[in-house]
C-alpha positions as CSV (number, residue, x, y, z in Angstrom):
1,X,-0.2,0.1,0.0
2,X,1.5,3.6,-0.8
3,X,2.2,6.5,1.5
4,X,-1.1,8.1,0.2
5,X,-3.1,4.9,1.0
6,X,-1.7,5.0,4.3
7,X,-2.6,8.5,5.1
8,X,-6.0,8.3,4.2
9,X,-6.4,5.4,6.5
10,X,-4.8,7.4,9.0
11,X,-7.0,10.8,8.6
12,X,-10.2,7.9,8.5
13,X,-9.2,6.7,11.7
14,X,-8.9,10.0,13.0
15,X,-12.1,10.9,12.2
16,X,-13.8,8.0,13.7
17,X,-11.9,8.6,17.1
18,X,-12.8,11.8,17.1
19,X,-16.6,10.6,16.4
20,X,-16.2,8.1,19.2
21,X,-15.3,10.7,21.5
22,X,-18.1,12.4,20.7
23,X,-20.5,10.1,21.1
24,X,-18.8,9.3,24.4
25,X,-19.5,12.8,25.4
26,X,-23.0,12.8,24.5
27,X,-23.8,10.1,26.8
28,X,-22.2,11.6,29.5
29,X,-24.6,15.1,28.7
30,X,-27.3,12.6,28.7
31,X,-26.5,10.6,31.7
32,X,-26.0,14.1,33.8
33,X,-28.9,15.4,32.5
34,X,-31.1,12.3,33.3
35,X,-29.4,12.3,37.1
36,X,-30.4,16.1,37.3
37,X,-33.8,15.5,36.2
38,X,-34.2,12.6,38.6
39,X,-32.7,15.0,41.2
40,X,-35.3,17.6,40.9
41,X,-37.9,15.1,40.8
42,X,-36.7,13.6,44.3
43,X,-37.1,17.7,44.9
44,X,-40.6,17.9,43.6
45,X,-41.9,14.9,45.7
46,X,-40.0,16.5,48.9
47,X,-42.1,19.8,48.1
48,X,-45.2,18.0,48.1
49,X,-45.1,15.6,50.6
50,X,-45.0,19.1,53.2
51,X,-48.4,19.2,52.1
52,X,-50.3,17.0,54.1
53,X,-53.8,18.0,53.6
54,X,-53.6,17.2,49.5
55,X,-54.9,14.0,48.7
56,X,-53.7,12.5,45.1
57,X,-56.2,10.3,43.1
58,X,-55.1,7.0,41.5
59,X,-55.8,8.4,37.8
60,X,-53.6,11.6,38.3
61,X,-51.2,9.2,40.2
62,X,-51.2,6.7,37.6
63,X,-51.5,9.8,34.7
64,X,-47.7,11.1,36.8
65,X,-46.4,7.1,36.5
66,X,-47.2,7.0,33.1
67,X,-45.3,10.1,32.3
68,X,-41.9,8.7,34.3
69,X,-42.7,5.3,32.6
70,X,-42.5,7.0,29.1
71,X,-39.5,9.4,29.7
72,X,-37.7,6.7,31.8
73,X,-38.0,4.9,28.4
74,X,-37.3,7.4,26.4
75,X,-33.7,8.1,28.3
76,X,-32.9,4.2,28.1
77,X,-33.5,4.2,24.6
78,X,-31.3,7.3,23.8
79,X,-28.6,5.4,25.6
80,X,-29.0,2.5,23.9
81,X,-28.6,4.3,20.3
82,X,-25.6,6.0,21.3
83,X,-24.1,2.8,22.4
84,X,-25.0,1.1,19.8
85,X,-23.6,3.6,17.2
86,X,-20.4,4.0,19.7
87,X,-20.0,0.2,19.4
88,X,-20.5,0.2,15.2
89,X,-17.9,2.8,15.0
90,X,-15.4,0.9,17.5
91,X,-15.7,-2.2,14.8
92,X,-14.8,0.3,12.3
93,X,-12.0,1.7,13.8
94,X,-11.0,-1.8,14.8
95,X,-10.7,-2.3,11.1
96,X,-8.8,0.7,9.9
97,X,-6.3,0.0,12.8
98,X,-6.2,-3.9,11.3
99,X,-5.4,-2.0,8.2
100,X,-2.8,-0.4,8.9
101,X,-1.1,-2.7,10.9
102,X,-1.1,-4.7,7.9
103,X,0.7,-2.6,5.2
104,X,3.1,-2.0,8.1
105,X,2.1,2.0,8.9
106,X,2.5,2.9,12.5
107,X,-1.4,3.9,13.7
108,X,-1.0,6.4,15.4
109,X,-4.5,6.5,16.2
110,X,-5.0,6.4,20.5
111,X,-6.9,3.5,22.0
112,X,-10.0,3.6,24.3
113,X,-10.5,2.0,27.2
114,X,-11.2,-1.8,27.0
115,X,-14.2,-3.5,26.1
116,X,-15.2,-5.2,28.7
117,X,-14.9,-2.6,31.0
118,X,-16.9,0.0,29.1
119,X,-19.4,-2.0,28.2
120,X,-19.6,-3.4,32.1
121,X,-19.2,0.8,32.6
122,X,-22.6,1.5,30.6
123,X,-24.9,-1.6,31.9
124,X,-23.7,-0.4,36.0
125,X,-24.3,3.3,34.8
126,X,-27.7,3.3,33.2
127,X,-29.3,0.3,35.6
128,X,-29.0,3.3,38.3
129,X,-30.5,5.7,35.9
130,X,-33.8,2.7,35.3
131,X,-33.4,2.3,39.7
132,X,-34.0,5.8,40.0
133,X,-36.7,6.1,37.8
134,X,-38.2,2.6,39.9
135,X,-38.2,4.7,43.0
136,X,-39.3,7.7,42.1
137,X,-42.3,5.7,40.3
138,X,-43.2,4.4,43.9
139,X,-42.5,7.7,45.7
140,X,-45.4,9.0,43.4
141,X,-47.8,6.2,44.0
142,X,-47.0,6.4,48.0
143,X,-48.0,10.0,47.0
144,X,-52.0,8.9,48.0
């Protein structure tokens, strides 16, 4: 493979790495936003708890709970889609790195975290978001 091909592969690898970093940042931002949303929800429930004379009907509680389920589902779906694109991009980057190694060229593309640790962190992080949503659902049901 000539030097021009190696340059183009290196450029493509750099672009994939930048996209991967962007996807990681998007996932971090989504997680921070979701945690802020749930903490605001806990704060709102704490404020509502102070109103001891108010009674919440089962219909209102179910409507709020349905909204919470939809919000949690959308957040988790967005996280899954970001992760799917991240893994697809990781596979494309691995193919480019393999091509660069076959040509004998030096790949100047940084390596990310290990796949297993990264995947474990993903599932741990988003299961915590799901657990916070479940806790919020239980607390809304207890409003009545």
